[in-house]
C-alpha positions as CSV (number, residue, x, y, z in Angstrom):
1,X,-14.8,-18.8,59.5
2,X,-18.2,-20.4,60.3
3,X,-19.7,-18.7,57.2
4,X,-16.9,-20.1,55.1
5,X,-17.6,-23.5,56.6
6,X,-21.3,-23.5,55.9
7,X,-20.8,-22.1,52.3
8,X,-18.3,-24.8,51.5
9,X,-20.3,-27.6,53.1
10,X,-23.4,-26.5,51.0
11,X,-21.2,-26.5,47.9
12,X,-19.9,-30.0,48.7
13,X,-23.4,-31.3,49.4
14,X,-24.7,-30.0,46.1
15,X,-22.0,-31.9,44.3
16,X,-22.0,-35.1,46.4
17,X,-25.2,-36.7,47.9
18,X,-23.2,-38.5,50.6
19,X,-22.3,-35.3,52.5
20,X,-24.3,-35.1,55.8
21,X,-24.1,-32.7,58.7
22,X,-24.4,-33.8,62.3
23,X,-25.0,-31.2,65.0
24,X,-25.9,-30.8,68.6
25,X,-28.2,-27.9,68.9
26,X,-25.5,-25.5,67.7
27,X,-26.6,-24.8,64.1
28,X,-27.1,-21.1,64.8
29,X,-23.8,-20.8,66.7
30,X,-21.8,-22.8,64.1
31,X,-23.5,-21.1,61.2
32,X,-25.1,-24.2,59.6
33,X,-28.7,-23.2,59.8
34,X,-28.7,-22.5,56.0
35,X,-27.4,-26.1,55.4
36,X,-30.2,-27.6,57.5
37,X,-32.8,-25.6,55.5
38,X,-31.4,-26.5,52.2
39,X,-30.8,-30.2,53.0
40,X,-33.2,-31.2,55.8
41,X,-32.9,-34.9,54.9
42,X,-29.1,-34.7,55.3
43,X,-28.9,-32.7,58.5
44,X,-29.1,-34.5,61.8
45,X,-29.6,-32.7,65.1
46,X,-28.7,-35.1,67.9
47,X,-29.5,-32.6,70.7
48,X,-26.9,-31.7,73.3
49,X,-25.4,-35.2,73.1
50,X,-21.9,-34.8,71.6
51,X,-20.8,-38.3,72.3
52,X,-23.9,-39.8,70.8
53,X,-23.4,-37.6,67.8
54,X,-20.0,-39.1,67.2
55,X,-21.6,-42.5,67.2
56,X,-24.2,-41.4,64.8
57,X,-21.5,-40.0,62.5
58,X,-19.4,-43.1,62.7
59,X,-22.4,-45.3,61.8
60,X,-23.2,-43.1,58.8
61,X,-19.6,-43.3,57.7
62,X,-19.7,-47.1,57.9
63,X,-22.7,-46.9,55.5
64,X,-20.7,-45.0,53.0
65,X,-21.7,-41.4,53.9
66,X,-19.2,-38.5,54.5
67,X,-20.4,-37.0,57.8
68,X,-19.3,-33.6,59.2
69,X,-19.9,-33.4,62.9
70,X,-19.7,-29.8,64.3
71,X,-19.8,-28.6,67.8
72,X,-17.8,-26.3,70.2
73,X,-14.2,-27.6,70.1
74,X,-14.0,-28.4,73.8
75,X,-17.1,-30.7,73.6
76,X,-16.3,-32.1,70.2
77,X,-12.9,-33.4,71.3
78,X,-12.4,-33.7,75.1
79,X,-15.9,-34.8,76.0
80,X,-16.0,-37.2,73.0
81,X,-12.5,-38.6,73.1
82,X,-13.4,-42.2,73.8
83,X,-16.1,-42.2,71.2
84,X,-13.8,-40.7,68.6
85,X,-11.0,-43.1,69.4
86,X,-13.2,-46.2,69.3
87,X,-16.2,-45.5,67.0
88,X,-14.3,-43.5,64.4
89,X,-10.6,-44.3,64.8
90,X,-10.5,-47.9,65.8
91,X,-13.4,-48.9,63.4
92,X,-11.8,-46.9,60.6
93,X,-15.1,-45.0,60.1
94,X,-14.0,-41.7,58.7
95,X,-15.8,-38.7,60.2
96,X,-14.9,-35.0,59.8
97,X,-15.0,-33.1,63.1
98,X,-15.3,-29.3,63.1
99,X,-14.5,-27.7,66.5
100,X,-15.7,-24.2,67.0
101,X,-14.3,-21.6,69.4
102,X,-10.7,-22.9,69.3
103,X,-8.6,-21.6,72.2
104,X,-8.8,-17.9,73.0
105,X,-11.4,-17.4,70.3
106,X,-14.0,-18.7,72.8
107,X,-13.7,-15.3,74.5
108,X,-16.8,-14.6,76.7
109,X,-17.7,-18.3,77.0
110,X,-14.7,-18.6,79.3
111,X,-12.7,-21.5,80.7
112,X,-15.4,-24.2,80.5
113,X,-15.7,-23.6,76.7
114,X,-12.0,-22.8,75.9
115,X,-10.1,-25.8,74.4
116,X,-6.4,-25.6,74.9
117,X,-5.9,-29.4,74.6
118,X,-8.0,-30.4,71.6
119,X,-5.1,-30.8,69.3
120,X,-3.1,-32.8,71.8
121,X,-6.1,-35.2,72.2
122,X,-6.6,-35.6,68.5
123,X,-2.9,-36.1,67.8
124,X,-3.0,-39.2,69.9
125,X,-5.5,-40.9,67.7
126,X,-3.9,-42.9,64.9
127,X,-4.4,-41.6,61.3
128,X,-6.2,-38.5,62.5
129,X,-5.6,-35.5,60.2
130,X,-5.6,-32.1,62.1
131,X,-6.0,-28.7,60.5
132,X,-5.8,-25.3,62.2
133,X,-6.6,-22.7,59.4
134,X,-5.6,-19.1,59.7
135,X,-8.6,-17.6,57.9
136,X,-11.7,-18.2,56.0
137,X,-9.9,-18.7,52.7
138,X,-8.0,-21.5,54.2
139,X,-11.3,-23.1,55.4
140,X,-12.8,-22.9,51.9
141,X,-9.7,-24.5,50.3
142,X,-9.1,-27.2,52.9
143,X,-12.7,-28.5,53.5
144,X,-13.0,-30.4,50.2
145,X,-9.6,-32.0,50.8
146,X,-10.8,-33.1,54.3
147,X,-13.9,-34.5,52.8
148,X,-12.3,-36.6,50.1
149,X,-8.5,-36.9,50.6
150,X,-8.2,-38.3,54.1
151,X,-9.9,-40.4,56.7
152,X,-10.8,-39.1,60.2
153,X,-10.1,-35.4,60.4
154,X,-10.3,-32.5,62.9
155,X,-10.6,-28.9,61.8
156,X,-10.3,-26.1,64.3
157,X,-12.6,-23.2,63.5
158,X,-13.4,-19.8,64.9
159,X,-16.9,-18.2,65.1
160,X,-15.2,-14.7,65.3
161,X,-14.1,-12.5,62.4
162,X,-10.3,-13.2,62.0
163,X,-7.8,-11.1,60.0
164,X,-7.5,-12.2,56.4
165,X,-4.1,-13.7,55.6
166,X,-4.8,-15.1,52.2
167,X,-6.2,-13.6,49.0
168,X,-9.1,-15.4,47.2
169,X,-7.8,-18.3,45.2
170,X,-4.8,-19.0,47.5
171,X,-3.7,-22.6,47.3
172,X,-3.4,-25.1,50.1
173,X,-2.4,-28.8,50.2
174,X,-3.0,-31.0,53.2
175,X,0.3,-32.0,54.8
176,X,2.2,-29.1,53.2
177,X,2.9,-25.8,54.9
178,X,2.7,-22.4,53.2
179,X,5.8,-20.1,53.5
180,X,4.4,-16.6,53.9
181,X,7.7,-14.8,54.2
182,X,11.3,-15.6,53.7
183,X,14.0,-14.9,56.3
184,X,17.5,-15.8,57.3
185,X,17.9,-15.4,61.1
186,X,14.9,-17.3,62.6
187,X,11.8,-19.2,61.4
188,X,8.4,-18.5,63.0
189,X,6.1,-21.5,62.5
190,X,2.5,-20.8,63.4
191,X,-1.0,-22.1,63.0
192,X,-4.5,-20.7,63.3
193,X,-4.9,-17.2,64.7
194,X,-1.2,-17.1,65.6
195,X,-0.3,-16.8,62.0
196,X,-1.3,-13.2,62.1
197,X,0.7,-12.6,65.2
198,X,3.7,-14.3,63.6
199,X,3.5,-12.0,60.6
200,X,3.2,-9.0,62.8
201,X,6.2,-10.2,64.8
202,X,8.3,-10.6,61.6
203,X,7.6,-6.9,60.8
204,X,8.6,-5.9,64.4
205,X,11.8,-8.0,64.1
206,X,12.6,-6.5,60.7
207,X,12.6,-3.1,62.3
208,X,15.3,-4.3,64.6
209,X,17.4,-5.8,61.8
210,X,16.3,-9.4,62.4
211,X,15.2,-11.4,59.3
212,X,12.3,-13.8,60.1
213,X,10.9,-16.6,57.9
214,X,7.2,-17.1,58.5
215,X,5.5,-20.5,58.0
216,X,1.8,-21.2,58.2
217,X,1.8,-24.9,59.4
218,X,-2.0,-25.3,58.9
219,X,-1.7,-29.1,58.9
220,X,-0.5,-30.1,62.3
221,X,-0.9,-33.8,61.6
222,X,0.6,-35.1,59.3
223,X,3.2,-32.4,59.9
224,X,5.3,-31.1,56.9
225,X,8.6,-32.4,58.2
226,X,10.5,-31.3,55.1
227,X,9.4,-27.7,55.7
228,X,10.7,-27.9,59.3
229,X,14.1,-29.2,58.1
230,X,14.3,-26.6,55.4
231,X,13.6,-23.9,57.9
232,X,16.4,-25.1,60.2
233,X,18.8,-25.2,57.3
234,X,17.9,-21.7,56.2
235,X,17.7,-20.0,59.6
236,X,19.1,-22.2,62.3
237,X,16.5,-21.4,64.9
238,X,12.7,-21.8,65.3
239,X,9.9,-20.3,67.2
240,X,6.5,-22.1,67.2
241,X,3.3,-20.2,68.0
242,X,-0.1,-21.8,68.7
243,X,-3.4,-20.9,70.2
244,X,-3.2,-24.1,72.3
245,X,-1.4,-25.7,75.2
246,X,2.3,-25.8,74.9
247,X,2.0,-29.5,75.7
248,X,1.0,-31.8,72.9
249,X,0.4,-29.4,70.1
250,X,2.3,-27.8,67.2
251,X,5.4,-26.9,69.2
252,X,6.0,-30.4,70.4
253,X,5.3,-31.8,67.0
254,X,8.0,-29.5,65.5
255,X,10.4,-30.4,68.4
256,X,9.9,-34.1,67.6
257,X,11.2,-33.4,64.0
258,X,14.0,-31.2,65.1
259,X,15.2,-33.6,67.7
260,X,15.2,-36.6,65.3
261,X,16.4,-35.0,62.1
262,X,17.9,-31.5,62.5
263,X,18.9,-30.4,66.0
264,X,18.5,-26.6,66.5
265,X,17.1,-24.2,69.1
266,X,13.3,-24.1,69.4
267,X,11.2,-21.8,71.5
268,X,7.5,-22.7,72.0
269,X,4.8,-20.0,72.3
270,X,1.7,-21.6,73.7
271,X,-0.4,-21.7,76.8
272,X,1.6,-22.9,79.9
273,X,-0.2,-24.5,82.9
274,X,-3.3,-22.4,82.6
275,X,-7.0,-22.9,82.3
276,X,-9.1,-20.6,80.0
277,X,-10.9,-17.6,81.3
278,X,-13.3,-14.8,80.0
279,X,-11.9,-12.0,78.0
280,X,-11.6,-10.5,74.5
281,X,-9.2,-12.1,72.0
282,X,-6.7,-9.3,72.5
283,X,-6.9,-9.5,76.3
284,X,-6.5,-13.3,76.2
285,X,-3.6,-13.2,73.8
286,X,-1.8,-10.9,76.3
287,X,-2.9,-13.0,79.3
288,X,-1.5,-16.2,77.9
289,X,1.6,-14.6,76.3
290,X,0.6,-15.4,72.7
291,X,1.1,-11.9,71.2
292,X,3.5,-10.7,68.5
293,X,5.6,-9.1,71.1
294,X,5.9,-12.5,72.9
295,X,6.9,-14.1,69.6
296,X,9.6,-11.4,69.1
297,X,11.1,-12.1,72.6
298,X,11.1,-15.8,71.9
299,X,12.8,-15.2,68.5
300,X,15.6,-13.3,70.2
301,X,16.1,-16.1,72.7
302,X,16.2,-18.7,70.0
303,X,18.8,-16.6,68.0
304,X,20.9,-16.2,71.2
305,X,20.9,-19.9,71.7
306,X,21.9,-20.4,68.1
307,X,24.9,-18.1,68.4
308,X,25.8,-18.9,71.9
309,X,25.5,-15.2,72.9
């Protein structure tokens, strides 16, 4: 994903002189060294000062630039929350935040670098757009929209190689989900790396005679409420899956819609009352119960609640 981010950022900068990159000694880690070499006058390294970098980005935004601030997700959001809230949000100074190593993709960096609460924090900021793409094709398609079609924005990104979900040229629209598979018994609504787990879960459920709809809800805010409602109407039960805390993320956003507009059983797959730890992605998915098998179990619970079995 980081290569897709840098490639697209370079493309945008070639087309628009207002694009600038703000970083905090992580150009190599986030894959933006090539951008800095190509556009040295539009690349600002603030050193390991994430909060200050947000202030720099907000100042540039107020001067008419389109700043992209990239850092590890945990530091780009939790450490900088007050600066983002006031300098960017309150001042309406639109900056684009790219958080690397989202959730379990932080792997060997462990609990201190593993953000399970970044989406929850960003959801609390008014008018903040939040995107959790499933693969590099999604990053390439969504980055230009984040640059020009919204104000403040947060994009979760992985530095690891993730399974490809989409073919080249796949289309994405901010605020609109992509339905990857139709089904009649239950809907699996996922974001980020959990989209691949949801697709695998749908195949596992199909082998047991259960038909699962799969939705990639890559825009977590603003949520595609109509897709949620349509999913309830078509299947009557929902499972959400996210590489994030079960509190404050995709699951609770979906539950808000369901409670207000279309009551139905919902099961949330997410991290429950846990801090991050060291491990491979596969190990951590198992440790935090985020696997396709966990999604299958949740789907069966949701269906049972729907039928009263």
